C-alpha positions as CSV (number, residue, x, y, z in Angstrom):
1,X,16.0,4.3,27.2
2,X,15.0,3.3,23.7
3,X,11.4,3.7,24.2
4,X,9.5,5.6,26.7
5,X,6.3,4.3,28.0
6,X,4.9,7.9,27.7
7,X,5.8,8.3,24.1
8,X,2.7,7.0,22.5
9,X,-0.2,9.5,22.7
10,X,-3.9,8.1,22.0
11,X,-4.2,6.8,18.6
12,X,-6.3,8.7,16.1
13,X,-8.4,5.7,15.3
14,X,-10.0,5.3,18.8
15,X,-13.8,6.8,18.9
16,X,-14.1,9.7,21.4
17,X,-17.0,10.3,23.8
18,X,-18.3,12.6,21.5
19,X,-18.4,10.2,18.8
20,X,-21.1,8.4,20.6
21,X,-24.7,9.8,20.6
22,X,-27.6,8.5,22.9
23,X,-30.3,6.6,20.7
24,X,-33.8,8.4,19.7
25,X,-36.0,5.7,21.4
26,X,-38.9,5.2,23.4
27,X,-38.6,4.3,26.9
28,X,-39.2,0.6,26.4
29,X,-36.9,0.2,23.5
30,X,-34.4,2.0,25.4
31,X,-34.4,-0.2,28.4
32,X,-34.6,-3.1,26.2
33,X,-31.2,-1.6,23.9
34,X,-29.6,-1.3,27.3
35,X,-30.1,-5.2,28.5
36,X,-29.0,-6.2,25.0
37,X,-25.9,-4.1,25.1
38,X,-24.9,-4.9,28.8
39,X,-25.7,-8.6,27.9
40,X,-23.3,-8.8,24.7
41,X,-20.6,-7.2,27.2
42,X,-21.0,-9.5,29.5
43,X,-20.6,-12.5,27.3
44,X,-17.0,-11.1,25.9
45,X,-14.2,-13.1,27.8
46,X,-11.7,-11.0,30.0
47,X,-8.1,-10.8,28.7
48,X,-5.7,-13.6,30.1
49,X,-2.7,-11.4,30.4
50,X,-2.6,-7.7,29.8
51,X,-5.2,-6.0,31.7
52,X,-6.8,-8.9,32.9
53,X,-8.3,-7.1,36.2
54,X,-9.6,-4.3,34.0
55,X,-11.3,-6.1,31.6
56,X,-12.8,-8.6,34.0
57,X,-14.0,-5.8,36.3
58,X,-15.9,-4.2,33.1
59,X,-17.3,-7.4,32.1
60,X,-18.5,-8.3,35.9
61,X,-20.4,-5.2,36.0
62,X,-21.8,-5.4,32.8
63,X,-23.4,-8.8,33.8
64,X,-24.7,-7.2,36.9
65,X,-26.3,-4.3,34.9
66,X,-27.9,-6.7,32.3
67,X,-29.6,-8.3,35.3
68,X,-30.5,-5.1,36.6
69,X,-32.4,-4.2,33.1
70,X,-33.6,-7.6,32.6
71,X,-35.4,-7.3,36.1
72,X,-36.7,-3.8,35.5
73,X,-38.1,-4.7,32.0
74,X,-39.5,-8.0,33.8
75,X,-41.3,-5.8,36.5
76,X,-42.9,-3.3,34.2
77,X,-44.4,-6.3,31.9
78,X,-46.0,-7.8,35.0
79,X,-47.2,-4.4,36.3
80,X,-48.9,-3.7,32.9
81,X,-50.0,-7.5,32.2
82,X,-53.6,-6.2,31.4
83,X,-52.4,-3.7,29.1
84,X,-51.4,-3.9,25.3
85,X,-47.3,-4.4,25.0
86,X,-46.3,-2.3,22.5
87,X,-42.7,-0.9,22.1
88,X,-43.8,2.8,22.4
89,X,-45.5,2.4,25.8
90,X,-44.0,4.5,28.4
91,X,-42.5,2.3,31.4
92,X,-45.0,2.8,34.3
93,X,-44.1,5.0,37.2
94,X,-40.7,6.2,36.0
95,X,-39.6,9.7,36.1
96,X,-38.0,11.6,33.2
97,X,-34.7,12.0,34.9
98,X,-34.2,8.1,35.0
99,X,-34.7,7.9,31.2
100,X,-31.7,10.8,30.8
101,X,-29.8,8.7,33.2
102,X,-30.4,5.9,30.8
103,X,-29.4,7.5,28.1
104,X,-26.1,8.4,29.3
105,X,-25.6,4.9,30.6
106,X,-26.0,3.6,26.9
107,X,-23.2,5.9,25.6
108,X,-20.8,4.6,28.7
109,X,-21.8,1.1,27.8
110,X,-21.2,1.7,23.9
111,X,-17.7,3.2,25.0
112,X,-16.8,0.0,27.0
113,X,-18.0,-2.4,24.2
114,X,-15.7,-0.4,22.0
115,X,-12.7,-0.1,24.3
116,X,-12.7,-3.8,24.8
117,X,-13.3,-4.8,21.4
118,X,-10.3,-2.2,20.4
119,X,-7.9,-3.6,23.0
120,X,-8.5,-7.1,21.8
121,X,-7.9,-6.3,18.1
122,X,-4.9,-4.0,18.8
123,X,-1.2,-5.0,19.0
124,X,-0.1,-7.0,22.0
125,X,3.2,-5.1,21.9
126,X,1.5,-1.6,21.6
127,X,-1.1,-2.6,24.2
128,X,1.7,-3.3,26.9
129,X,3.5,-0.3,26.0
130,X,0.2,1.8,26.3
131,X,-0.9,-0.2,29.5
132,X,-1.1,3.0,31.7
133,X,-3.2,4.8,29.2
134,X,-5.6,2.0,28.8
135,X,-5.9,1.3,32.5
136,X,-6.8,5.1,32.9
137,X,-9.4,4.7,30.2
138,X,-11.0,1.7,32.1
139,X,-10.7,3.5,35.4
140,X,-12.5,6.9,33.9
141,X,-15.5,4.6,32.3
142,X,-16.0,2.9,35.6
143,X,-16.2,6.7,37.3
144,X,-18.6,7.9,34.9
145,X,-20.7,4.7,35.1
146,X,-20.5,5.0,39.2
147,X,-21.8,8.8,38.7
148,X,-24.7,7.9,36.7
149,X,-25.7,5.2,39.2
150,X,-25.4,7.7,41.9
151,X,-27.7,10.3,40.3
152,X,-29.9,7.5,39.1
153,X,-33.5,8.0,41.3
154,X,-33.3,4.7,42.5
155,X,-36.3,5.5,45.1
156,X,-38.7,6.6,42.4
157,X,-38.1,3.7,40.0
158,X,-40.1,1.3,42.9
159,X,-37.5,-1.1,42.6
160,X,-38.1,-4.3,44.6
161,X,-35.9,-4.9,47.2
162,X,-33.6,-7.6,45.4
163,X,-33.1,-5.0,42.5
164,X,-32.3,-2.3,44.6
165,X,-29.6,-4.4,46.5
166,X,-28.3,-5.3,43.2
167,X,-28.1,-1.5,42.2
168,X,-26.1,-0.7,45.6
169,X,-23.7,-3.8,44.7
170,X,-23.0,-2.2,41.2
171,X,-22.4,1.3,42.6
172,X,-20.0,0.0,45.3
173,X,-17.7,-2.0,42.7
174,X,-17.6,1.3,40.7
175,X,-16.0,3.2,43.4
176,X,-12.3,2.5,42.9
177,X,-10.3,5.6,43.5
178,X,-7.3,4.9,41.5
179,X,-6.6,3.3,38.0
180,X,-5.2,-0.4,38.4
181,X,-2.2,-1.9,36.6
182,X,-1.3,-5.3,37.4
183,X,2.4,-5.3,38.8
184,X,3.1,-8.4,36.4
185,X,2.1,-6.0,33.3
186,X,4.6,-3.2,34.3
187,X,7.2,-5.7,35.0
188,X,6.7,-7.4,31.4
189,X,6.9,-3.6,29.8
190,X,9.9,-3.0,31.7
191,X,11.6,-6.1,30.6
192,X,10.6,-5.3,26.8
193,X,11.8,-1.7,27.0
194,X,15.3,-2.8,28.9
195,X,15.6,-5.7,26.1
196,X,14.8,-2.5,23.2
197,X,17.4,-0.5,24.9
198,X,20.1,-3.1,24.6
199,X,19.3,-3.9,21.2
200,X,20.2,0.2,20.8
201,X,23.4,-0.6,22.2
202,X,24.1,-3.4,20.0
203,X,23.7,-6.2,22.3
204,X,21.9,-9.5,21.2
205,X,18.9,-10.3,23.1
206,X,19.1,-13.3,25.6
207,X,17.2,-15.8,23.6
208,X,15.3,-17.6,26.9
209,X,14.4,-14.3,28.2
210,X,13.0,-13.2,24.6
211,X,11.1,-16.5,24.6
212,X,9.6,-15.9,28.0
213,X,8.5,-12.5,26.8
214,X,6.8,-13.7,23.5
215,X,5.1,-16.6,25.3
216,X,3.4,-14.2,27.9
217,X,2.2,-11.9,25.2
218,X,0.8,-15.2,23.2
219,X,3.0,-14.6,20.3
220,X,4.1,-18.3,20.0
221,X,4.5,-18.9,16.5
222,X,5.4,-17.5,13.2
223,X,2.1,-16.6,12.2
224,X,0.9,-14.7,15.3
225,X,4.0,-12.5,15.0
226,X,3.4,-11.9,11.4
227,X,0.0,-10.7,12.5
228,X,1.8,-8.5,15.2
229,X,3.9,-7.0,12.8
230,X,0.8,-6.0,10.6
231,X,-1.1,-4.7,13.7
232,X,2.1,-2.5,14.1
233,X,2.2,-1.6,10.8
234,X,-1.7,-0.2,10.9
235,X,-1.2,1.1,14.2
236,X,1.7,3.9,12.5
237,X,-1.2,4.8,10.5
238,X,-3.0,5.6,13.5
239,X,-0.5,8.1,14.9
240,X,0.1,11.5,14.1
241,X,3.1,12.0,16.3
242,X,6.3,11.5,14.4
243,X,8.2,10.1,17.7
244,X,5.4,7.9,18.6
245,X,5.8,6.3,14.6
246,X,9.5,6.0,15.1
247,X,9.1,3.9,18.4
248,X,6.8,1.7,16.9
249,X,8.8,1.0,13.8
250,X,11.5,0.0,16.7
251,X,8.8,-2.4,17.7
252,X,8.3,-3.8,14.5
253,X,12.0,-4.6,14.2
254,X,12.0,-6.3,17.8
255,X,9.0,-8.4,16.7
256,X,10.4,-9.2,13.4
257,X,14.0,-10.4,15.2
258,X,12.2,-12.4,17.7
259,X,10.1,-14.3,14.9
260,X,13.5,-15.1,13.1
261,X,15.2,-16.2,16.1
262,X,12.6,-18.0,18.1
263,X,10.4,-19.3,15.2
264,X,12.5,-19.5,12.2
265,X,11.6,-18.5,8.4
266,X,8.4,-18.6,7.2
267,X,6.7,-19.0,3.8
268,X,3.6,-16.7,2.2
269,X,0.3,-17.8,3.5
270,X,-2.8,-17.7,1.7
271,X,-5.1,-16.2,4.1
272,X,-2.9,-13.2,4.8
273,X,-4.8,-10.0,6.3
274,X,-3.1,-8.3,3.2
275,X,-4.5,-10.7,0.7
276,X,-8.1,-10.0,1.6
277,X,-7.7,-6.6,-0.5
278,X,-7.7,-6.8,-4.1
279,X,-4.3,-6.0,-6.0
280,X,-4.1,-2.9,-7.9
281,X,-2.8,-5.2,-10.7
282,X,-6.2,-7.2,-10.9
283,X,-8.4,-4.4,-11.1
284,X,-8.8,-1.8,-14.2
285,X,-6.5,1.0,-12.9
286,X,-7.8,4.7,-14.4
287,X,-4.9,6.2,-16.9
288,X,-4.6,9.3,-14.9
289,X,-3.9,7.2,-11.7
290,X,-1.0,5.5,-13.1
291,X,2.9,6.7,-13.4
292,X,3.7,7.2,-17.0
293,X,7.3,5.7,-15.9
294,X,6.2,2.5,-13.8
295,X,2.7,2.2,-15.7
296,X,1.6,1.3,-12.1
297,X,-0.8,2.7,-9.8
298,X,0.7,6.2,-8.3
299,X,1.3,6.1,-4.4
300,X,2.7,9.4,-4.1
301,X,2.1,11.4,-6.9
302,X,4.1,14.5,-7.6
303,X,4.5,17.3,-10.2
304,X,7.5,18.4,-12.3
305,X,8.1,21.6,-13.5
306,X,6.5,21.0,-17.0
307,X,3.2,20.3,-15.3
308,X,3.5,16.2,-15.9
309,X,2.5,14.2,-12.7
310,X,4.8,11.1,-11.8
311,X,4.8,8.9,-9.1
312,X,7.7,9.8,-6.5
313,X,9.6,6.5,-6.1
314,X,9.7,6.5,-10.2
315,X,10.7,10.1,-11.1
316,X,13.4,10.2,-8.1
317,X,15.7,7.8,-9.5
318,X,15.2,9.4,-13.3
319,X,16.7,12.4,-11.6
320,X,19.3,10.6,-9.1
321,X,20.6,9.3,-12.4
322,X,21.4,12.6,-14.1
323,X,18.6,13.1,-16.4
324,X,17.3,16.9,-16.4
325,X,14.5,16.4,-18.8
326,X,11.0,15.5,-18.2
327,X,10.7,11.6,-19.2
328,X,7.2,12.1,-20.9
329,X,7.6,15.1,-23.0
330,X,11.3,15.4,-23.4
331,X,11.5,19.2,-22.3
332,X,14.4,20.2,-20.4
333,X,13.2,20.8,-16.9
334,X,13.6,24.3,-15.4
335,X,14.3,22.8,-11.9
336,X,14.1,19.1,-10.2
337,X,11.8,20.4,-7.5
338,X,8.6,17.9,-6.7
339,X,5.7,19.3,-6.0
340,X,3.2,17.0,-4.2
341,X,-0.1,16.3,-6.2
342,X,-2.4,16.4,-3.1
343,X,-5.6,16.5,-5.0
344,X,-4.8,13.4,-7.1
345,X,-3.7,11.6,-4.1
346,X,-6.6,12.2,-2.4
347,X,-8.7,10.8,-5.5
348,X,-6.1,7.9,-5.6
349,X,-7.1,7.1,-2.3
350,X,-10.8,7.3,-2.2
351,X,-10.7,5.0,-5.2
352,X,-8.6,2.7,-3.9
353,X,-10.9,2.3,-0.7
354,X,-13.7,1.8,-3.1
355,X,-11.8,-1.1,-4.7
356,X,-10.7,-2.6,-1.2
357,X,-6.7,-1.9,-2.6
358,X,-4.1,-1.0,0.2
359,X,-3.3,2.6,-0.6
360,X,-0.3,3.4,2.2
361,X,3.1,2.6,1.6
362,X,4.7,0.0,3.4
363,X,7.9,1.8,3.8
364,X,7.6,3.1,7.4
365,X,11.2,4.1,8.0
366,X,11.0,7.7,9.7
367,X,13.9,9.8,8.7
368,X,15.1,13.3,9.1
369,X,17.5,14.8,6.7
370,X,18.2,11.2,5.5
371,X,19.3,10.2,9.1
372,X,17.6,7.4,10.8
373,X,15.9,8.4,14.0
374,X,15.6,5.0,15.6
375,X,18.7,3.4,16.1
376,X,17.0,0.6,17.9
377,X,15.1,-0.4,14.7
378,X,18.4,-0.2,12.7
379,X,20.3,-2.5,15.3
380,X,17.1,-4.8,15.3
381,X,17.1,-5.1,11.7
382,X,21.1,-5.7,11.6
383,X,20.5,-8.5,13.9
384,X,17.9,-10.3,11.9
385,X,19.8,-10.0,8.8
386,X,23.0,-11.3,10.5
387,X,20.8,-14.4,11.9
388,X,19.1,-15.3,8.5
389,X,22.4,-14.9,6.4
390,X,24.5,-17.2,9.1
391,X,21.2,-19.6,9.1
392,X,21.2,-19.5,5.4
393,X,25.0,-20.7,5.1
394,X,24.4,-23.6,7.3
395,X,21.0,-24.8,6.2
396,X,20.6,-28.0,3.9
397,X,17.1,-28.6,3.3
398,X,15.4,-26.9,0.2
399,X,12.2,-26.2,2.6
400,X,14.5,-24.0,5.4
401,X,16.4,-22.2,3.1
402,X,13.3,-21.2,1.0
403,X,11.7,-20.0,4.4
404,X,15.1,-18.1,5.0
405,X,15.2,-16.6,1.7
406,X,11.5,-15.7,2.0
407,X,12.2,-13.9,5.2
408,X,15.1,-11.9,3.6
409,X,12.3,-11.0,0.4
410,X,9.8,-9.6,2.9
411,X,12.6,-7.6,4.9
412,X,14.3,-6.2,1.7
413,X,10.7,-4.9,0.8
414,X,10.4,-2.5,3.9
415,X,12.8,0.2,4.0
416,X,16.0,1.7,2.7
417,X,18.1,0.4,6.0
418,X,16.8,-3.0,5.5
419,X,18.2,-3.2,2.2
420,X,21.4,-1.5,2.8
421,X,21.8,-4.2,5.7
422,X,21.3,-7.2,3.6
423,X,23.3,-6.2,0.7
424,X,26.1,-5.3,3.3
425,X,25.9,-8.7,4.9
426,X,27.1,-10.3,1.5
427,X,23.8,-11.7,0.9
428,X,24.0,-11.6,-3.1
429,X,26.7,-14.3,-3.4
430,X,24.1,-16.7,-1.6
431,X,21.0,-15.6,-3.4
432,X,23.1,-16.0,-6.9
433,X,23.3,-19.8,-6.2
434,X,19.5,-20.3,-5.6
435,X,18.4,-18.5,-9.2
436,X,18.8,-21.4,-10.9
437,X,17.1,-23.7,-8.3
438,X,14.7,-26.1,-9.5
439,X,12.2,-25.3,-6.6
440,X,9.8,-22.7,-8.2
441,X,8.9,-21.1,-4.9
442,X,13.0,-20.7,-4.1
443,X,13.7,-19.1,-7.3
444,X,10.7,-16.6,-7.0
445,X,11.9,-15.8,-3.7
446,X,15.6,-15.4,-4.6
447,X,15.1,-13.3,-7.6
448,X,12.2,-11.2,-5.9
449,X,14.7,-10.4,-3.1
450,X,17.3,-9.3,-5.6
451,X,14.4,-7.2,-7.0
452,X,13.6,-5.4,-3.8
453,X,17.1,-4.8,-2.9
454,X,17.6,-3.3,-6.5
455,X,15.3,-0.5,-5.2
456,X,18.2,1.3,-3.4
457,X,20.4,3.2,-5.5
458,X,23.4,2.0,-4.1
459,X,22.6,-1.8,-4.4
460,X,22.3,-1.4,-7.9
461,X,26.3,-1.1,-8.1
462,X,26.5,-3.9,-6.0
463,X,23.9,-6.5,-8.2
464,X,25.9,-5.1,-11.5
465,X,29.1,-6.0,-10.2
466,X,28.8,-8.8,-8.2
467,X,30.1,-12.1,-10.2
468,X,27.1,-14.0,-11.5
469,X,24.2,-11.7,-10.3
470,X,23.0,-10.1,-13.5
471,X,23.6,-13.2,-15.4
472,X,21.5,-15.2,-13.1
473,X,18.7,-12.7,-13.1
474,X,18.8,-12.8,-17.1
475,X,18.6,-16.5,-16.9
476,X,15.6,-16.2,-14.9
477,X,14.0,-13.9,-17.4
478,X,14.8,-16.2,-20.1
479,X,13.9,-19.4,-18.6
480,X,12.4,-19.0,-15.2
481,X,10.6,-21.6,-13.8
482,X,7.1,-19.7,-13.5
483,X,5.9,-16.5,-15.1
484,X,6.1,-14.7,-11.6
485,X,10.0,-15.2,-11.4
486,X,10.3,-14.0,-15.3
487,X,8.2,-10.9,-14.6
488,X,10.1,-10.1,-11.4
489,X,13.3,-10.8,-13.5
490,X,12.0,-8.2,-15.8
491,X,11.1,-5.6,-13.1
492,X,14.7,-6.1,-11.8
493,X,16.0,-5.1,-15.3
494,X,13.6,-2.1,-15.1
495,X,15.1,-1.1,-11.5
496,X,18.7,-1.5,-12.9
497,X,18.1,0.6,-15.7
498,X,17.1,3.6,-14.0
499,X,21.0,4.0,-13.9
500,X,21.9,5.3,-17.4
501,X,25.4,3.6,-17.7
502,X,23.5,0.3,-16.7
503,X,20.9,0.8,-19.4
504,X,23.4,1.3,-22.1
505,X,25.1,-2.2,-20.4
506,X,21.8,-4.0,-20.5
507,X,20.5,-2.7,-23.9
508,X,23.7,-4.3,-25.4
509,X,22.7,-7.9,-24.6
510,X,20.6,-9.5,-26.7
511,X,19.4,-12.2,-24.2
512,X,17.5,-9.2,-22.1
513,X,16.4,-7.8,-25.1
514,X,14.6,-11.0,-26.4
515,X,13.7,-12.0,-22.9
516,X,11.5,-9.0,-22.3
517,X,10.1,-9.1,-25.8
518,X,9.2,-12.6,-25.4
519,X,7.8,-12.1,-21.9
520,X,5.7,-9.2,-23.1
521,X,4.5,-11.3,-26.1
522,X,4.0,-14.5,-24.2
523,X,3.3,-13.8,-20.4
524,X,0.0,-13.3,-18.5
525,X,-1.0,-9.9,-18.0
526,X,1.2,-8.7,-14.7
527,X,4.2,-10.3,-16.6
528,X,3.6,-8.3,-19.7
529,X,3.3,-5.2,-17.9
530,X,6.6,-5.7,-15.7
531,X,8.4,-6.4,-19.2
532,X,6.8,-3.6,-20.9
533,X,8.1,-1.0,-18.0
534,X,11.4,-2.5,-18.6
535,X,11.5,-2.1,-22.3
536,X,9.9,1.4,-22.1
537,X,12.9,2.3,-20.0
538,X,15.5,0.9,-22.1
539,X,14.1,2.5,-25.3
540,X,14.9,6.0,-23.8
541,X,18.4,5.1,-25.1
542,X,18.8,5.7,-28.8
543,X,21.4,2.6,-29.0
544,X,18.9,0.5,-27.3
545,X,16.1,1.2,-29.5
546,X,18.1,-0.5,-32.5
547,X,18.5,-3.6,-30.4
548,X,14.7,-3.5,-29.6
549,X,13.8,-3.1,-33.1
550,X,16.1,-5.9,-34.4
551,X,14.3,-8.2,-31.6
552,X,11.0,-7.3,-33.0
553,X,9.5,-4.7,-30.3
554,X,7.2,-3.1,-33.0
555,X,5.7,-6.6,-34.2
556,X,5.4,-7.5,-30.2
557,X,3.5,-4.0,-30.0
558,X,1.1,-5.1,-32.8
559,X,0.4,-8.5,-31.3
560,X,-0.4,-7.0,-27.7
561,X,-1.9,-3.7,-28.6
562,X,-5.6,-4.8,-28.3
563,X,-5.2,-6.4,-24.7
564,X,-2.7,-3.4,-23.3
565,X,-3.6,-0.7,-25.6
566,X,-2.1,2.1,-23.5
567,X,1.4,0.4,-22.6
568,X,1.6,-0.8,-26.1
569,X,1.1,2.5,-27.7
570,X,3.4,4.2,-25.1
571,X,6.2,1.8,-26.3
572,X,5.5,2.5,-29.6
573,X,5.9,6.3,-29.2
574,X,9.2,6.1,-27.6
575,X,10.7,3.6,-30.1
576,X,9.4,5.8,-33.2
577,X,10.6,8.9,-31.4
578,X,14.1,7.3,-30.8
579,X,14.4,4.7,-33.7
580,X,14.2,7.2,-36.8
581,X,13.4,5.9,-40.3
582,X,14.0,2.4,-39.3
583,X,11.6,2.4,-36.6
584,X,9.1,4.2,-38.7
585,X,9.3,1.7,-41.5
586,X,8.7,-1.2,-38.9
587,X,5.8,0.6,-37.4
588,X,4.1,1.4,-41.1
589,X,1.7,-1.7,-41.1
590,X,0.4,-0.5,-37.8
591,X,-0.9,3.0,-39.2
592,X,-4.6,1.5,-39.4
593,X,-4.4,0.0,-35.8
594,X,-3.0,3.3,-34.7
595,X,-5.8,5.3,-36.2
596,X,-8.5,3.0,-34.5
597,X,-6.8,3.8,-31.3
598,X,-6.9,7.4,-31.9
599,X,-10.6,7.1,-32.6
600,X,-11.9,4.7,-29.5
601,X,-8.7,4.6,-27.1
602,X,-8.4,6.4,-23.8
603,X,-7.1,9.7,-23.3
604,X,-3.4,8.8,-22.5
605,X,-3.5,6.3,-25.4
606,X,-4.8,8.9,-27.9
607,X,-2.1,11.1,-26.6
608,X,0.7,8.6,-27.4
609,X,-0.5,7.5,-30.5
610,X,-1.1,11.5,-31.8
611,X,2.5,11.8,-31.1
612,X,3.3,8.8,-32.8
613,X,1.8,9.4,-35.6
614,X,3.3,13.1,-36.0
615,X,6.6,11.5,-35.9
616,X,5.7,8.7,-38.5
617,X,4.2,11.5,-40.9
618,X,6.9,14.1,-40.5
619,X,9.8,11.6,-41.0
620,X,8.5,8.8,-43.5
621,X,7.3,10.9,-46.3
622,X,4.3,11.5,-48.5
623,X,3.8,7.9,-48.5
624,X,3.1,7.7,-44.8
625,X,0.8,10.9,-45.0
626,X,-1.4,9.2,-47.7
627,X,-1.7,6.1,-45.8
628,X,-3.2,8.1,-42.6
629,X,-5.5,10.2,-44.8
630,X,-7.0,7.2,-46.6
631,X,-8.5,6.4,-43.2
632,X,-11.9,7.1,-43.4
633,X,-13.0,9.7,-41.2
634,X,-9.3,10.5,-39.7
635,X,-9.8,14.2,-39.8
636,X,-12.7,14.3,-37.8
637,X,-11.3,12.1,-35.3
638,X,-8.4,14.9,-35.0
639,X,-10.7,17.5,-34.7
640,X,-12.6,16.0,-31.8
641,X,-8.8,15.3,-30.2
642,X,-8.2,19.0,-30.4
643,X,-11.3,20.1,-28.7
644,X,-11.6,17.4,-25.8
645,X,-8.1,15.6,-25.8
646,X,-5.2,16.2,-23.1
647,X,-2.9,19.5,-23.7
648,X,-0.6,17.5,-25.3
649,X,-2.8,15.3,-27.4
650,X,-4.5,18.6,-28.4
651,X,-1.1,20.1,-29.6
652,X,0.1,16.6,-31.6
653,X,-3.4,16.7,-33.0
654,X,-3.2,20.2,-34.2
655,X,0.4,19.4,-36.1
656,X,-0.9,16.2,-37.4
657,X,-4.0,18.0,-39.1
658,X,-1.5,20.6,-40.6
659,X,0.5,17.8,-41.9
660,X,-2.7,16.3,-43.8
661,X,-3.6,19.7,-45.1
662,X,-0.4,20.3,-46.3
663,X,-0.1,17.0,-48.0
664,X,-3.5,17.4,-49.4
665,X,-2.4,20.8,-51.1
666,X,0.6,18.9,-52.7
667,X,3.6,20.3,-50.7
668,X,4.9,16.6,-50.4
669,X,8.6,18.1,-50.4
670,X,7.7,19.8,-47.0
671,X,6.1,16.7,-45.8
672,X,9.2,14.4,-46.5
673,X,11.9,17.2,-45.2
674,X,9.9,17.2,-41.6
675,X,9.5,20.7,-41.9
676,X,6.6,20.7,-39.4
677,X,6.7,21.6,-35.6
678,X,4.0,21.1,-33.0
679,X,1.8,24.2,-33.3
680,X,-1.6,25.6,-31.1
681,X,-4.3,25.8,-33.5
682,X,-7.2,27.8,-32.8
683,X,-9.8,25.1,-32.5
684,X,-12.7,27.9,-33.2
685,X,-11.4,28.2,-36.8
686,X,-13.9,26.9,-39.1
687,X,-13.1,24.2,-41.5
688,X,-15.7,22.2,-43.7
689,X,-14.8,18.8,-43.6
690,X,-15.8,16.6,-46.6
691,X,-19.2,15.0,-46.0
């Protein structure tokens, strides 16, 4: 069987009984709170299908309790009509034991309300699989309510006959001995489990039966299915058991398949649940939270042997491409083990919560030793891809094609298995034809699908070798219909350049180099960043740097330095380091701008500038050093960095100061020969600066 109904433990997100505390209220306020709470529950609507009887029963009992509490309050107000009414005045004639019961009743009602809200807001598929668990929780709450009503000192409350009979009625209704599970609910669950089992055995589901199941679950259109998928993805975050997570992934695959087969492809919606959160690109991300490779917010920061931190998704392809050096420092790594930076990850997660940015990774595929642990999910993905590709081949209208490609785009973003399935289904030749579409949305969906596919290493070769794909992506980069399309084309170039051989091949293409530089110069903020990341990756190859310099990369850096300082100086650092004297000569006019960043920039920007200036002064000769020395207060700035900069910035600043001092002493020959190396200067050494 693909999924066992017992495989889902209670979600960690659900409040336990200990989460609720009795309110510290006066007698009258407590009864008023009980009346309000029970009235609120009684106004809720029972579920139409799943747990229909359980929810109806809880709501009906709450309605009777609201009448009971209302009558008690009304009776007390009549008895005390001649006394001043205050919220702190005790209820007349009630023993203390009664209010102990009322305290516990308040807790039970709170748990009932939370349970109803939880059931209403969670995934329907997950609720169906958990039907026995939920029924037991409803039953346990009913038993607790029954116990409290039994021990309530009703005789001492001096209730009138009508209210006393009402209390007896509620108590009788709470006397059910067993948890109730509707036969229809169990039958529906069995149908879903059987269908999942058949999918695991590579049997395509019967479409009428599939439609019947989703109709009963009120998943009757593409939007409701998309909401269901998002709820299931959230449910994964609520689970701690790996087997449960894997089984929920099977449900996600099942719903995604049904959505495509029953309701067709869909286009993005503007009111998506995820769009309510701000995108990371729309806020100022702290420098320490960005990956030095991608310049994006890190989701899974890891530390390499040099002590530098990278996002796992960025550093892993670097290693897989055969590199054995640290991308940032250039040092040879003693090993390629990745150590999770848990402290930084927690800080990033806290910052994301404050900024309302989703932090968790969207890749939910659960694997062990590289093997897929849920065959049902994999087969559901294959069936979904096969259906979409066949539909795409047969579709004629632009709108229909756009919806289908958007589904492939979303699917390619989810996990590695989906990317592999789409590529194996020969989707690339179909997508190539759409890259030149005059329909802006279709072009964006097509190029973004290719981008998502390129994340998988095996797919990089497919993209580079499939006829027309690379040229199509380059054409979108150069003359795409929208900035989004151009930006995603640039991101695709970045992804493909993760393979060293492809980096050289891409860098030799003038259209690639010019397209990236033009986008970095003219595009909006997000597109500029996509282009700069790709340029940074290409600049890691010495041959590519020559092409970049010819294309005007240094001039472009000068233009954008004020708006994207960190990104610009990072690119310049690599270009100057790899480009030799030609790059240094091109960067010469930027000396004063770099000095300003050295004084006023962020820690990371100052670090890059310090490294760049060291290379320029050591290789550019005395004229370059003289230009830097002419900047007013430069030594004071360098001393400041030596005291409070990052470790690497302090080392580079110390070297820079030594270069300036040797130049000032007239040792021009040593400056021109590049005879300086990074040194660790004792910052406590006293040197008198000119006034």
